[in-house]
Steps between C-alpha positions, in 0.01 A plus 500: 500500500212483749296268275797269465564508874135426577522203268803376687310511828239267352757235414433173675855456621522819703760458773382564856815624670621719782676822393717682755688823427805560719585866529619755753594827337859561604781294351730302727231364732552142382190477282642256244652294780155475660342410164746222426519350848122496528471346153752226570349427843160468329650261245652295780151482651372344180367803314570566132641852497562741213706813569458799271799733512301821461798733512481549126783749493754326722448126522658343810320177596715288269816677620423429866461132421798475266282392207581551134227661292489465124168673434264721698155653477607747231551205263140395566370847423700511175343171392829308498376233741222394734485580869567136587825519300660759728411343834802372689511269800642607832567334836243247627332505162366855501442646153617851409395745229810716447460874458650711227824680568403798285280797578166386361215513749146368496351847467694554177359196323291549188141368485627211286763416763232524772289243318808290430596486866148399606502232233845380608386451859170341399688246287751419773535124528718500811288389796525689828299587810651829612641795305745715697555839337829656608449868423764764446616738771332837531142609439497527123190447286630152421518407870151638556365307203633166620387565857144599416459204265599237757264332746733564794760772549785406732704800611857455623608762751814555710544698818630807321319834460540496120360148474196586714443823305520330161276215613245753621520691170438180303196413711368854464518487121353151475212577734424847368535437128460125448255370759748280688424512871645180646871441541706219647819620668836326537727657761841416360851494648393576857698412813215335689131413492436801718681730258290358218180567692619852580579562134152388403366731771684797349346426163145453630529816708527715188262295283228499767523876519514590134388203286195278476695173470527170686843358579589146604842404632566166330870450573786623714828408331798531735833650402713198417864503389429182307297703252812687396691173476228344284490804268874463441436137408220614266254296703209584727518438871223237509718294267849582629426515874159337548523486881596866546261743673417691182440180302259376765315834486466471121367146534243625750400774255464243222269294720282807551494577128372148432194581710417834334175455305481531124225745394202375302474577130626696328779632722640154564580456133834569341347684204319738735831587665654586164196700390509697825871552456462650155184698567560867432 
């Protein structure tokens, strides 16, 4: 598998892209909402965005957007179709790779499936600039794998003790076991800018004391009733209520993401991301 992967890296058409994993540990913090709103705001800013629904056990990106999915990544692994065949289009032209709704996880793939997935991504014809990886809730091996493979890890945290604790636990595992030491933080569903800053302060207080990591507060997303309204409409707030406070905060985040640098070879390449993802 390594020889094949090395060969893929030498291909002339390697795609230089930005890969961002959106995680946060605890469920219910609005992680998928952050992933989708950021993705659509990026698309509205002119970026070609591909969203990978990385919750391989409980797909939800397509459900949140009210999209119908005929095939998903499991059909690619079984050889029934190519990766391009399963990609569906979402709002503002974003592209989505739907997850499986079964229980298969990346860590359970056979060596042949590992090689097949690398090959599938290397042969992807769909053009894009940014890959947003919407990870599952929790701190499972699958979440860790996606997070350590990405160039940037964006952690979504709410002002709740369980959210802060789970976010800390995820950073501890990634820094201790996987060499990830830089994290971008999104303070989500806060009542004010001050509350967002205070939430970030709570997080840095414990990380500064116990972990060797660097945190950057990249967004403060206010609590906005329009988010709930947009979810009921199966839309995201930047599409349904573009002038709302939360939508404006997501657009500001997207503008920041556009300025994040893409690492030099090989970590800026899509194949490298997949190899890192599947590395045991």
